[in-house]
mmCIF file of the N, C-alpha and C atoms, coordinates in Angstrom:
data_MODEL
# 
_entry.id   MODEL 
# 
loop_
_atom_site.group_PDB 
_atom_site.id 
_atom_site.type_symbol 
_atom_site.label_atom_id 
_atom_site.label_alt_id 
_atom_site.label_comp_id 
_atom_site.label_asym_id 
_atom_site.label_entity_id 
_atom_site.label_seq_id 
_atom_site.pdbx_PDB_ins_code 
_atom_site.Cartn_x 
_atom_site.Cartn_y 
_atom_site.Cartn_z 
_atom_site.occupancy 
_atom_site.B_iso_or_equiv 
_atom_site.pdbx_formal_charge 
_atom_site.auth_seq_id 
_atom_site.auth_comp_id 
_atom_site.auth_asym_id 
_atom_site.auth_atom_id 
_atom_site.pdbx_PDB_model_num 
ATOM 1   N N  . MET A 1 1  ? -56.114 75.413 -39.973 1.00 0.00 ? 1  MET A N  1 
ATOM 2   C CA . MET A 1 1  ? -55.914 74.910 -38.628 1.00 0.00 ? 1  MET A CA 1 
ATOM 3   C C  . MET A 1 1  ? -54.408 74.905 -38.345 1.00 0.00 ? 1  MET A C  1 
ATOM 4   N N  . PRO A 1 2  ? -54.003 75.393 -37.182 1.00 0.00 ? 2  PRO A N  1 
ATOM 5   C CA . PRO A 1 2  ? -52.577 75.431 -36.856 1.00 0.00 ? 2  PRO A CA 1 
ATOM 6   C C  . PRO A 1 2  ? -51.975 74.026 -36.745 1.00 0.00 ? 2  PRO A C  1 
ATOM 7   N N  . ALA A 1 3  ? -50.690 73.946 -37.021 1.00 0.00 ? 3  ALA A N  1 
ATOM 8   C CA . ALA A 1 3  ? -49.958 72.683 -36.876 1.00 0.00 ? 3  ALA A CA 1 
ATOM 9   C C  . ALA A 1 3  ? -48.860 72.885 -35.840 1.00 0.00 ? 3  ALA A C  1 
ATOM 10  N N  . ILE A 1 4  ? -48.573 71.829 -35.095 1.00 0.00 ? 4  ILE A N  1 
ATOM 11  C CA . ILE A 1 4  ? -47.549 71.887 -34.053 1.00 0.00 ? 4  ILE A CA 1 
ATOM 12  C C  . ILE A 1 4  ? -46.563 70.752 -34.288 1.00 0.00 ? 4  ILE A C  1 
ATOM 13  N N  . THR A 1 5  ? -45.290 71.058 -34.128 1.00 0.00 ? 5  THR A N  1 
ATOM 14  C CA . THR A 1 5  ? -44.256 70.029 -34.160 1.00 0.00 ? 5  THR A CA 1 
ATOM 15  C C  . THR A 1 5  ? -43.756 69.849 -32.741 1.00 0.00 ? 5  THR A C  1 
ATOM 16  N N  . VAL A 1 6  ? -43.762 68.622 -32.271 1.00 0.00 ? 6  VAL A N  1 
ATOM 17  C CA . VAL A 1 6  ? -43.294 68.327 -30.916 1.00 0.00 ? 6  VAL A CA 1 
ATOM 18  C C  . VAL A 1 6  ? -41.939 67.648 -31.043 1.00 0.00 ? 6  VAL A C  1 
ATOM 19  N N  . LYS A 1 7  ? -40.936 68.216 -30.391 1.00 0.00 ? 7  LYS A N  1 
ATOM 20  C CA . LYS A 1 7  ? -39.577 67.681 -30.486 1.00 0.00 ? 7  LYS A CA 1 
ATOM 21  C C  . LYS A 1 7  ? -39.140 67.085 -29.157 1.00 0.00 ? 7  LYS A C  1 
ATOM 22  N N  . ASN A 1 8  ? -38.167 66.206 -29.245 1.00 0.00 ? 8  ASN A N  1 
ATOM 23  C CA . ASN A 1 8  ? -37.511 65.619 -28.067 1.00 0.00 ? 8  ASN A CA 1 
ATOM 24  C C  . ASN A 1 8  ? -38.474 64.894 -27.135 1.00 0.00 ? 8  ASN A C  1 
ATOM 25  N N  . ILE A 1 9  ? -39.388 64.129 -27.697 1.00 0.00 ? 9  ILE A N  1 
ATOM 26  C CA . ILE A 1 9  ? -40.311 63.330 -26.882 1.00 0.00 ? 9  ILE A CA 1 
ATOM 27  C C  . ILE A 1 9  ? -39.541 62.121 -26.353 1.00 0.00 ? 9  ILE A C  1 
ATOM 28  N N  . PRO A 1 10 ? -39.547 61.909 -25.046 1.00 0.00 ? 10 PRO A N  1 
ATOM 29  C CA . PRO A 1 10 ? -38.865 60.723 -24.508 1.00 0.00 ? 10 PRO A CA 1 
ATOM 30  C C  . PRO A 1 10 ? -39.445 59.445 -25.123 1.00 0.00 ? 10 PRO A C  1 
ATOM 31  N N  . ASP A 1 11 ? -38.570 58.477 -25.348 1.00 0.00 ? 11 ASP A N  1 
ATOM 32  C CA . ASP A 1 11 ? -38.990 57.220 -25.981 1.00 0.00 ? 11 ASP A CA 1 
ATOM 33  C C  . ASP A 1 11 ? -40.143 56.553 -25.242 1.00 0.00 ? 11 ASP A C  1 
ATOM 34  N N  . THR A 1 12 ? -40.081 56.549 -23.919 1.00 0.00 ? 12 THR A N  1 
ATOM 35  C CA . THR A 1 12 ? -41.138 55.880 -23.146 1.00 0.00 ? 12 THR A CA 1 
ATOM 36  C C  . THR A 1 12 ? -42.479 56.591 -23.317 1.00 0.00 ? 12 THR A C  1 
ATOM 37  N N  . LEU A 1 13 ? -42.460 57.916 -23.354 1.00 0.00 ? 13 LEU A N  1 
ATOM 38  C CA . LEU A 1 13 ? -43.697 58.673 -23.534 1.00 0.00 ? 13 LEU A CA 1 
ATOM 39  C C  . LEU A 1 13 ? -44.275 58.433 -24.929 1.00 0.00 ? 13 LEU A C  1 
ATOM 40  N N  . TYR A 1 14 ? -43.406 58.428 -25.928 1.00 0.00 ? 14 TYR A N  1 
ATOM 41  C CA . TYR A 1 14 ? -43.862 58.165 -27.296 1.00 0.00 ? 14 TYR A CA 1 
ATOM 42  C C  . TYR A 1 14 ? -44.448 56.759 -27.402 1.00 0.00 ? 14 TYR A C  1 
ATOM 43  N N  . SER A 1 15 ? -43.804 55.814 -26.748 1.00 0.00 ? 15 SER A N  1 
ATOM 44  C CA . SER A 1 15 ? -44.293 54.434 -26.759 1.00 0.00 ? 15 SER A CA 1 
ATOM 45  C C  . SER A 1 15 ? -45.680 54.339 -26.124 1.00 0.00 ? 15 SER A C  1 
ATOM 46  N N  . GLN A 1 16 ? -45.877 55.042 -25.014 1.00 0.00 ? 16 GLN A N  1 
ATOM 47  C CA . GLN A 1 16 ? -47.191 55.052 -24.351 1.00 0.00 ? 16 GLN A CA 1 
ATOM 48  C C  . GLN A 1 16 ? -48.246 55.674 -25.254 1.00 0.00 ? 16 GLN A C  1 
ATOM 49  N N  . LEU A 1 17 ? -47.889 56.770 -25.911 1.00 0.00 ? 17 LEU A N  1 
ATOM 50  C CA . LEU A 1 17 ? -48.818 57.438 -26.822 1.00 0.00 ? 17 LEU A CA 1 
ATOM 51  C C  . LEU A 1 17 ? -49.185 56.509 -27.980 1.00 0.00 ? 17 LEU A C  1 
ATOM 52  N N  . LYS A 1 18 ? -48.189 55.828 -28.516 1.00 0.00 ? 18 LYS A N  1 
ATOM 53  C CA . LYS A 1 18 ? -48.417 54.908 -29.631 1.00 0.00 ? 18 LYS A CA 1 
ATOM 54  C C  . LYS A 1 18 ? -49.318 53.747 -29.206 1.00 0.00 ? 18 LYS A C  1 
ATOM 55  N N  . GLN A 1 19 ? -49.061 53.180 -28.040 1.00 0.00 ? 19 GLN A N  1 
ATOM 56  C CA . GLN A 1 19 ? -49.893 52.080 -27.537 1.00 0.00 ? 19 GLN A CA 1 
ATOM 57  C C  . GLN A 1 19 ? -51.333 52.535 -27.309 1.00 0.00 ? 19 GLN A C  1 
ATOM 58  N N  . SER A 1 20 ? -51.480 53.731 -26.748 1.00 0.00 ? 20 SER A N  1 
ATOM 59  C CA . SER A 1 20 ? -52.817 54.268 -26.502 1.00 0.00 ? 20 SER A CA 1 
ATOM 60  C C  . SER A 1 20 ? -53.555 54.506 -27.822 1.00 0.00 ? 20 SER A C  1 
ATOM 61  N N  . ALA A 1 21 ? -52.842 55.032 -28.803 1.00 0.00 ? 21 ALA A N  1 
ATOM 62  C CA . ALA A 1 21 ? -53.445 55.272 -30.120 1.00 0.00 ? 21 ALA A CA 1 
ATOM 63  C C  . ALA A 1 21 ? -53.913 53.958 -30.745 1.00 0.00 ? 21 ALA A C  1 
ATOM 64  N N  . GLU A 1 22 ? -53.069 52.936 -30.651 1.00 0.00 ? 22 GLU A N  1 
ATOM 65  C CA . GLU A 1 22 ? -53.442 51.627 -31.209 1.00 0.00 ? 22 GLU A CA 1 
ATOM 66  C C  . GLU A 1 22 ? -54.651 51.043 -30.479 1.00 0.00 ? 22 GLU A C  1 
ATOM 67  N N  . ALA A 1 23 ? -54.658 51.156 -29.159 1.00 0.00 ? 23 ALA A N  1 
ATOM 68  C CA . ALA A 1 23 ? -55.763 50.608 -28.362 1.00 0.00 ? 23 ALA A CA 1 
ATOM 69  C C  . ALA A 1 23 ? -57.085 51.300 -28.678 1.00 0.00 ? 23 ALA A C  1 
ATOM 70  N N  . ASN A 1 24 ? -57.007 52.578 -29.035 1.00 0.00 ? 24 ASN A N  1 
ATOM 71  C CA . ASN A 1 24 ? -58.215 53.356 -29.323 1.00 0.00 ? 24 ASN A CA 1 
ATOM 72  C C  . ASN A 1 24 ? -58.492 53.489 -30.820 1.00 0.00 ? 24 ASN A C  1 
ATOM 73  N N  . HIS A 1 25 ? -57.716 52.766 -31.633 1.00 0.00 ? 25 HIS A N  1 
ATOM 74  C CA . HIS A 1 25 ? -57.886 52.775 -33.093 1.00 0.00 ? 25 HIS A CA 1 
ATOM 75  C C  . HIS A 1 25 ? -57.812 54.194 -33.654 1.00 0.00 ? 25 HIS A C  1 
ATOM 76  N N  . ARG A 1 26 ? -56.787 54.924 -33.198 1.00 0.00 ? 26 ARG A N  1 
ATOM 77  C CA . ARG A 1 26 ? -56.578 56.288 -33.680 1.00 0.00 ? 26 ARG A CA 1 
ATOM 78  C C  . ARG A 1 26 ? -55.143 56.433 -34.177 1.00 0.00 ? 26 ARG A C  1 
ATOM 79  N N  . SER A 1 27 ? -54.931 57.466 -34.974 1.00 0.00 ? 27 SER A N  1 
ATOM 80  C CA . SER A 1 27 ? -53.560 57.800 -35.360 1.00 0.00 ? 27 SER A CA 1 
ATOM 81  C C  . SER A 1 27 ? -52.873 58.431 -34.151 1.00 0.00 ? 27 SER A C  1 
ATOM 82  N N  . ILE A 1 28 ? -51.563 58.489 -34.196 1.00 0.00 ? 28 ILE A N  1 
ATOM 83  C CA . ILE A 1 28 ? -50.824 59.111 -33.092 1.00 0.00 ? 28 ILE A CA 1 
ATOM 84  C C  . ILE A 1 28 ? -51.225 60.580 -32.976 1.00 0.00 ? 28 ILE A C  1 
ATOM 85  N N  . ASN A 1 29 ? -51.395 61.244 -34.106 1.00 0.00 ? 29 ASN A N  1 
ATOM 86  C CA . ASN A 1 29 ? -51.806 62.647 -34.090 1.00 0.00 ? 29 ASN A CA 1 
ATOM 87  C C  . ASN A 1 29 ? -53.172 62.818 -33.420 1.00 0.00 ? 29 ASN A C  1 
ATOM 88  N N  . SER A 1 30 ? -54.127 61.977 -33.799 1.00 0.00 ? 30 SER A N  1 
ATOM 89  C CA . SER A 1 30 ? -55.469 62.062 -33.200 1.00 0.00 ? 30 SER A CA 1 
ATOM 90  C C  . SER A 1 30 ? -55.428 61.761 -31.710 1.00 0.00 ? 30 SER A C  1 
ATOM 91  N N  . GLU A 1 31 ? -54.615 60.779 -31.326 1.00 0.00 ? 31 GLU A N  1 
ATOM 92  C CA . GLU A 1 31 ? -54.501 60.424 -29.905 1.00 0.00 ? 31 GLU A CA 1 
ATOM 93  C C  . GLU A 1 31 ? -53.908 61.589 -29.113 1.00 0.00 ? 31 GLU A C  1 
ATOM 94  N N  . LEU A 1 32 ? -52.919 62.247 -29.690 1.00 0.00 ? 32 LEU A N  1 
ATOM 95  C CA . LEU A 1 32 ? -52.304 63.401 -29.027 1.00 0.00 ? 32 LEU A CA 1 
ATOM 96  C C  . LEU A 1 32 ? -53.320 64.528 -28.852 1.00 0.00 ? 32 LEU A C  1 
ATOM 97  N N  . ILE A 1 33 ? -54.153 64.760 -29.852 1.00 0.00 ? 33 ILE A N  1 
ATOM 98  C CA . ILE A 1 33 ? -55.195 65.790 -29.754 1.00 0.00 ? 33 ILE A CA 1 
ATOM 99  C C  . ILE A 1 33 ? -56.186 65.435 -28.649 1.00 0.00 ? 33 ILE A C  1 
ATOM 100 N N  . VAL A 1 34 ? -56.592 64.164 -28.574 1.00 0.00 ? 34 VAL A N  1 
ATOM 101 C CA . VAL A 1 34 ? -57.518 63.723 -27.523 1.00 0.00 ? 34 VAL A CA 1 
ATOM 102 C C  . VAL A 1 34 ? -56.892 63.946 -26.147 1.00 0.00 ? 34 VAL A C  1 
ATOM 103 N N  . CYS A 1 35 ? -55.614 63.590 -26.003 1.00 0.00 ? 35 CYS A N  1 
ATOM 104 C CA . CYS A 1 35 ? -54.916 63.789 -24.721 1.00 0.00 ? 35 CYS A CA 1 
ATOM 105 C C  . CYS A 1 35 ? -54.868 65.270 -24.340 1.00 0.00 ? 35 CYS A C  1 
ATOM 106 N N  . LEU A 1 36 ? -54.561 66.118 -25.298 1.00 0.00 ? 36 LEU A N  1 
ATOM 107 C CA . LEU A 1 36 ? -54.516 67.558 -25.025 1.00 0.00 ? 36 LEU A CA 1 
ATOM 108 C C  . LEU A 1 36 ? -55.895 68.095 -24.648 1.00 0.00 ? 36 LEU A C  1 
ATOM 109 N N  . GLU A 1 37 ? -56.930 67.635 -25.346 1.00 0.00 ? 37 GLU A N  1 
ATOM 110 C CA . GLU A 1 37 ? -58.291 68.079 -25.028 1.00 0.00 ? 37 GLU A CA 1 
ATOM 111 C C  . GLU A 1 37 ? -58.685 67.678 -23.611 1.00 0.00 ? 37 GLU A C  1 
ATOM 112 N N  . LYS A 1 38 ? -58.328 66.468 -23.200 1.00 0.00 ? 38 LYS A N  1 
ATOM 113 C CA . LYS A 1 38 ? -58.663 66.001 -21.848 1.00 0.00 ? 38 LYS A CA 1 
ATOM 114 C C  . LYS A 1 38 ? -58.017 66.876 -20.783 1.00 0.00 ? 38 LYS A C  1 
ATOM 115 N N  . VAL A 1 39 ? -56.795 67.313 -21.045 1.00 0.00 ? 39 VAL A N  1 
ATOM 116 C CA . VAL A 1 39 ? -56.061 68.106 -20.061 1.00 0.00 ? 39 VAL A CA 1 
ATOM 117 C C  . VAL A 1 39 ? -56.471 69.577 -20.094 1.00 0.00 ? 39 VAL A C  1 
ATOM 118 N N  . LEU A 1 40 ? -56.718 70.112 -21.270 1.00 0.00 ? 40 LEU A N  1 
ATOM 119 C CA . LEU A 1 40 ? -56.923 71.554 -21.413 1.00 0.00 ? 40 LEU A CA 1 
ATOM 120 C C  . LEU A 1 40 ? -58.379 72.003 -21.467 1.00 0.00 ? 40 LEU A C  1 
ATOM 121 N N  . THR A 1 41 ? -59.302 71.095 -21.725 1.00 0.00 ? 41 THR A N  1 
ATOM 122 C CA . THR A 1 41 ? -60.712 71.463 -21.827 1.00 0.00 ? 41 THR A CA 1 
ATOM 123 C C  . THR A 1 41 ? -61.407 71.211 -20.493 1.00 0.00 ? 41 THR A C  1 
ATOM 124 N N  . PRO A 1 42 ? -62.046 72.231 -19.935 1.00 0.00 ? 42 PRO A N  1 
ATOM 125 C CA . PRO A 1 42 ? -62.754 72.032 -18.662 1.00 0.00 ? 42 PRO A CA 1 
ATOM 126 C C  . PRO A 1 42 ? -63.838 70.965 -18.813 1.00 0.00 ? 42 PRO A C  1 
ATOM 127 N N  . GLN A 1 43 ? -63.935 70.108 -17.822 1.00 0.00 ? 43 GLN A N  1 
ATOM 128 C CA . GLN A 1 43 ? -64.935 69.043 -17.835 1.00 0.00 ? 43 GLN A CA 1 
ATOM 129 C C  . GLN A 1 43 ? -66.121 69.450 -16.974 1.00 0.00 ? 43 GLN A C  1 
ATOM 130 N N  . LYS A 1 44 ? -67.328 69.178 -17.465 1.00 0.00 ? 44 LYS A N  1 
ATOM 131 C CA . LYS A 1 44 ? -68.526 69.429 -16.665 1.00 0.00 ? 44 LYS A CA 1 
ATOM 132 C C  . LYS A 1 44 ? -68.591 68.397 -15.556 1.00 0.00 ? 44 LYS A C  1 
ATOM 133 N N  . ILE A 1 45 ? -68.929 68.846 -14.381 1.00 0.00 ? 45 ILE A N  1 
ATOM 134 C CA . ILE A 1 45 ? -69.058 67.947 -13.245 1.00 0.00 ? 45 ILE A CA 1 
ATOM 135 C C  . ILE A 1 45 ? -70.502 67.474 -13.161 1.00 0.00 ? 45 ILE A C  1 
ATOM 136 N N  . ASP A 1 46 ? -70.678 66.177 -13.117 1.00 0.00 ? 46 ASP A N  1 
ATOM 137 C CA . ASP A 1 46 ? -72.004 65.596 -12.956 1.00 0.00 ? 46 ASP A CA 1 
ATOM 138 C C  . ASP A 1 46 ? -72.405 65.771 -11.494 1.00 0.00 ? 46 ASP A C  1 
ATOM 139 N N  . LYS A 1 47 ? -73.399 66.611 -11.255 1.00 0.00 ? 47 LYS A N  1 
ATOM 140 C CA . LYS A 1 47 ? -73.813 66.930 -9.883  1.00 0.00 ? 47 LYS A CA 1 
ATOM 141 C C  . LYS A 1 47 ? -74.241 65.693 -9.111  1.00 0.00 ? 47 LYS A C  1 
ATOM 142 N N  . ASN A 1 48 ? -74.970 64.800 -9.763  1.00 0.00 ? 48 ASN A N  1 
ATOM 143 C CA . ASN A 1 48 ? -75.427 63.586 -9.082  1.00 0.00 ? 48 ASN A CA 1 
ATOM 144 C C  . ASN A 1 48 ? -74.258 62.701 -8.678  1.00 0.00 ? 48 ASN A C  1 
ATOM 145 N N  . GLN A 1 49 ? -73.262 62.587 -9.552  1.00 0.00 ? 49 GLN A N  1 
ATOM 146 C CA . GLN A 1 49 ? -72.083 61.781 -9.240  1.00 0.00 ? 49 GLN A CA 1 
ATOM 147 C C  . GLN A 1 49 ? -71.303 62.421 -8.093  1.00 0.00 ? 49 GLN A C  1 
ATOM 148 N N  . LEU A 1 50 ? -71.191 63.738 -8.107  1.00 0.00 ? 50 LEU A N  1 
ATOM 149 C CA . LEU A 1 50 ? -70.494 64.453 -7.040  1.00 0.00 ? 50 LEU A CA 1 
ATOM 150 C C  . LEU A 1 50 ? -71.185 64.225 -5.697  1.00 0.00 ? 50 LEU A C  1 
ATOM 151 N N  . LEU A 1 51 ? -72.508 64.321 -5.684  1.00 0.00 ? 51 LEU A N  1 
ATOM 152 C CA . LEU A 1 51 ? -73.264 64.075 -4.454  1.00 0.00 ? 51 LEU A CA 1 
ATOM 153 C C  . LEU A 1 51 ? -73.108 62.638 -3.975  1.00 0.00 ? 51 LEU A C  1 
ATOM 154 N N  . MET A 1 52 ? -73.146 61.699 -4.917  1.00 0.00 ? 52 MET A N  1 
ATOM 155 C CA . MET A 1 52 ? -72.993 60.299 -4.551  1.00 0.00 ? 52 MET A CA 1 
ATOM 156 C C  . MET A 1 52 ? -71.602 60.040 -3.957  1.00 0.00 ? 52 MET A C  1 
ATOM 157 N N  . ASN A 1 53 ? -70.574 60.654 -4.552  1.00 0.00 ? 53 ASN A N  1 
ATOM 158 C CA . ASN A 1 53 ? -69.215 60.511 -4.025  1.00 0.00 ? 53 ASN A CA 1 
ATOM 159 C C  . ASN A 1 53 ? -69.099 61.101 -2.624  1.00 0.00 ? 53 ASN A C  1 
ATOM 160 N N  . ALA A 1 54 ? -69.724 62.258 -2.405  1.00 0.00 ? 54 ALA A N  1 
ATOM 161 C CA . ALA A 1 54 ? -69.688 62.899 -1.087  1.00 0.00 ? 54 ALA A CA 1 
ATOM 162 C C  . ALA A 1 54 ? -70.388 62.026 -0.050  1.00 0.00 ? 54 ALA A C  1 
ATOM 163 N N  . ARG A 1 55 ? -71.526 61.467 -0.420  1.00 0.00 ? 55 ARG A N  1 
ATOM 164 C CA . ARG A 1 55 ? -72.258 60.597 0.519   1.00 0.00 ? 55 ARG A CA 1 
ATOM 165 C C  . ARG A 1 55 ? -71.452 59.339 0.847   1.00 0.00 ? 55 ARG A C  1 
ATOM 166 N N  . THR A 1 56 ? -70.815 58.782 -0.155  1.00 0.00 ? 56 THR A N  1 
ATOM 167 C CA . THR A 1 56 ? -69.980 57.596 0.061   1.00 0.00 ? 56 THR A CA 1 
ATOM 168 C C  . THR A 1 56 ? -68.831 57.922 1.006   1.00 0.00 ? 56 THR A C  1 
ATOM 169 N N  . MET A 1 57 ? -68.193 59.062 0.795   1.00 0.00 ? 57 MET A N  1 
ATOM 170 C CA . MET A 1 57 ? -67.079 59.469 1.649   1.00 0.00 ? 57 MET A CA 1 
ATOM 171 C C  . MET A 1 57 ? -67.554 59.696 3.083   1.00 0.00 ? 57 MET A C  1 
ATOM 172 N N  . ARG A 1 58 ? -68.702 60.355 3.235   1.00 0.00 ? 58 ARG A N  1 
ATOM 173 C CA . ARG A 1 58 ? -69.250 60.582 4.581   1.00 0.00 ? 58 ARG A CA 1 
ATOM 174 C C  . ARG A 1 58 ? -69.525 59.261 5.282   1.00 0.00 ? 58 ARG A C  1 
ATOM 175 N N  . GLN A 1 59 ? -70.051 58.303 4.529   1.00 0.00 ? 59 GLN A N  1 
ATOM 176 C CA . GLN A 1 59 ? -70.358 56.990 5.095   1.00 0.00 ? 59 GLN A CA 1 
ATOM 177 C C  . GLN A 1 59 ? -69.080 56.297 5.564   1.00 0.00 ? 59 GLN A C  1 
ATOM 178 N N  . LYS A 1 60 ? -68.013 56.403 4.772   1.00 0.00 ? 60 LYS A N  1 
ATOM 179 C CA . LYS A 1 60 ? -66.731 55.789 5.136   1.00 0.00 ? 60 LYS A CA 1 
ATOM 180 C C  . LYS A 1 60 ? -66.143 56.429 6.388   1.00 0.00 ? 60 LYS A C  1 
ATOM 181 N N  . LEU A 1 61 ? -66.363 57.735 6.546   1.00 0.00 ? 61 LEU A N  1 
ATOM 182 C CA . LEU A 1 61 ? -65.781 58.468 7.669   1.00 0.00 ? 61 LEU A CA 1 
ATOM 183 C C  . LEU A 1 61 ? -66.708 58.547 8.874   1.00 0.00 ? 61 LEU A C  1 
ATOM 184 N N  . LYS A 1 62 ? -67.881 57.938 8.763   1.00 0.00 ? 62 LYS A N  1 
ATOM 185 C CA . LYS A 1 62 ? -68.862 57.993 9.839   1.00 0.00 ? 62 LYS A CA 1 
ATOM 186 C C  . LYS A 1 62 ? -68.238 57.461 11.133  1.00 0.00 ? 62 LYS A C  1 
ATOM 187 N N  . GLY A 1 63 ? -68.417 58.212 12.196  1.00 0.00 ? 63 GLY A N  1 
ATOM 188 C CA . GLY A 1 63 ? -67.886 57.801 13.489  1.00 0.00 ? 63 GLY A CA 1 
ATOM 189 C C  . GLY A 1 63 ? -66.488 58.334 13.759  1.00 0.00 ? 63 GLY A C  1 
ATOM 190 N N  . LEU A 1 64 ? -65.831 58.884 12.746  1.00 0.00 ? 64 LEU A N  1 
ATOM 191 C CA . LEU A 1 64 ? -64.506 59.455 12.940  1.00 0.00 ? 64 LEU A CA 1 
ATOM 192 C C  . LEU A 1 64 ? -64.657 60.825 13.586  1.00 0.00 ? 64 LEU A C  1 
ATOM 193 N N  . LYS A 1 65 ? -64.050 60.996 14.737  1.00 0.00 ? 65 LYS A N  1 
ATOM 194 C CA . LYS A 1 65 ? -64.144 62.269 15.452  1.00 0.00 ? 65 LYS A CA 1 
ATOM 195 C C  . LYS A 1 65 ? -62.815 63.008 15.355  1.00 0.00 ? 65 LYS A C  1 
ATOM 196 N N  . VAL A 1 66 ? -62.866 64.240 14.921  1.00 0.00 ? 66 VAL A N  1 
ATOM 197 C CA . VAL A 1 66 ? -61.682 65.084 14.849  1.00 0.00 ? 66 VAL A CA 1 
ATOM 198 C C  . VAL A 1 66 ? -61.896 66.230 15.825  1.00 0.00 ? 66 VAL A C  1 
ATOM 199 N N  . THR A 1 67 ? -60.981 66.343 16.776  1.00 0.00 ? 67 THR A N  1 
ATOM 200 C CA . THR A 1 67 ? -61.113 67.377 17.799  1.00 0.00 ? 67 THR A CA 1 
ATOM 201 C C  . THR A 1 67 ? -60.366 68.638 17.377  1.00 0.00 ? 67 THR A C  1 
ATOM 202 N N  . GLU A 1 68 ? -60.619 69.706 18.096  1.00 0.00 ? 68 GLU A N  1 
ATOM 203 C CA . GLU A 1 68 ? -59.900 70.962 17.869  1.00 0.00 ? 68 GLU A CA 1 
ATOM 204 C C  . GLU A 1 68 ? -58.401 70.744 18.077  1.00 0.00 ? 68 GLU A C  1 
ATOM 205 N N  . GLU A 1 69 ? -58.081 69.920 19.049  1.00 0.00 ? 69 GLU A N  1 
ATOM 206 C CA . GLU A 1 69 ? -56.673 69.606 19.330  1.00 0.00 ? 69 GLU A CA 1 
ATOM 207 C C  . GLU A 1 69 ? -56.030 68.883 18.137  1.00 0.00 ? 69 GLU A C  1 
ATOM 208 N N  . ASP A 1 70 ? -56.766 67.965 17.528  1.00 0.00 ? 70 ASP A N  1 
ATOM 209 C CA . ASP A 1 70 ? -56.261 67.255 16.346  1.00 0.00 ? 70 ASP A CA 1 
ATOM 210 C C  . ASP A 1 70 ? -55.976 68.236 15.207  1.00 0.00 ? 70 ASP A C  1 
ATOM 211 N N  . LEU A 1 71 ? -56.886 69.172 14.990  1.00 0.00 ? 71 LEU A N  1 
ATOM 212 C CA . LEU A 1 71 ? -56.715 70.156 13.921  1.00 0.00 ? 71 LEU A CA 1 
ATOM 213 C C  . LEU A 1 71 ? -55.519 71.062 14.182  1.00 0.00 ? 71 LEU A C  1 
ATOM 214 N N  . THR A 1 72 ? -55.386 71.518 15.423  1.00 0.00 ? 72 THR A N  1 
ATOM 215 C CA . THR A 1 72 ? -54.264 72.387 15.788  1.00 0.00 ? 72 THR A CA 1 
ATOM 216 C C  . THR A 1 72 ? -52.942 71.655 15.571  1.00 0.00 ? 72 THR A C  1 
ATOM 217 N N  . TYR A 1 73 ? -52.888 70.391 15.977  1.00 0.00 ? 73 TYR A N  1 
ATOM 218 C CA . TYR A 1 73 ? -51.681 69.589 15.813  1.00 0.00 ? 73 TYR A CA 1 
ATOM 219 C C  . TYR A 1 73 ? -51.350 69.416 14.322  1.00 0.00 ? 73 TYR A C  1 
ATOM 220 N N  . ALA A 1 74 ? -52.357 69.105 13.515  1.00 0.00 ? 74 ALA A N  1 
ATOM 221 C CA . ALA A 1 74 ? -52.146 68.897 12.084  1.00 0.00 ? 74 ALA A CA 1 
ATOM 222 C C  . ALA A 1 74 ? -51.654 70.176 11.409  1.00 0.00 ? 74 ALA A C  1 
ATOM 223 N N  . LYS A 1 75 ? -52.206 71.316 11.805  1.00 0.00 ? 75 LYS A N  1 
ATOM 224 C CA . LYS A 1 75 ? -51.768 72.595 11.236  1.00 0.00 ? 75 LYS A CA 1 
ATOM 225 C C  . LYS A 1 75 ? -50.318 72.861 11.585  1.00 0.00 ? 75 LYS A C  1 
ATOM 226 N N  . ALA A 1 76 ? -49.967 72.637 12.843  1.00 0.00 ? 76 ALA A N  1 
ATOM 227 C CA . ALA A 1 76 ? -48.594 72.883 13.295  1.00 0.00 ? 76 ALA A CA 1 
ATOM 228 C C  . ALA A 1 76 ? -47.620 71.956 12.558  1.00 0.00 ? 76 ALA A C  1 
ATOM 229 N N  . GLU A 1 77 ? -47.984 70.700 12.389  1.00 0.00 ? 77 GLU A N  1 
ATOM 230 C CA . GLU A 1 77 ? -47.131 69.736 11.687  1.00 0.00 ? 77 GLU A CA 1 
ATOM 231 C C  . GLU A 1 77 ? -46.942 70.149 10.226  1.00 0.00 ? 77 GLU A C  1 
ATOM 232 N N  . GLY A 1 78 ? -47.993 70.678 9.626   1.00 0.00 ? 78 GLY A N  1 
ATOM 233 C CA . GLY A 1 78 ? -47.921 71.091 8.232   1.00 0.00 ? 78 GLY A CA 1 
ATOM 234 C C  . GLY A 1 78 ? -47.039 72.303 8.008   1.00 0.00 ? 78 GLY A C  1 
ATOM 235 N N  . ARG A 1 79 ? -46.840 73.096 9.033   1.00 0.00 ? 79 ARG A N  1 
ATOM 236 C CA . ARG A 1 79 ? -46.031 74.313 8.915   1.00 0.00 ? 79 ARG A CA 1 
ATOM 237 C C  . ARG A 1 79 ? -44.546 74.047 9.119   1.00 0.00 ? 79 ARG A C  1 
ATOM 238 N N  . GLU A 1 80 ? -44.221 72.905 9.667   1.00 0.00 ? 80 GLU A N  1 
ATOM 239 C CA . GLU A 1 80 ? -42.802 72.604 9.946   1.00 0.00 ? 80 GLU A CA 1 
ATOM 240 C C  . GLU A 1 80 ? -42.080 72.127 8.723   1.00 0.00 ? 80 GLU A C  1 
# 
């Protein structure tokens, strides 16, 4: 298995990693591997959770009307 040496880690980042490792009862090396896996490994999306989130968002936005004029204005503002 390959080994990696990480140099020049900022003190605050190392401290956060160490605290996280302690909280999860892992070594710093194991915690770093878990962090890398979370960032680099694609996560499966739970379809039911996605649908529930979409329905919740629709419910929150219910009654909000966006006109063509609103969209045109927002596009123009975004280009400036």
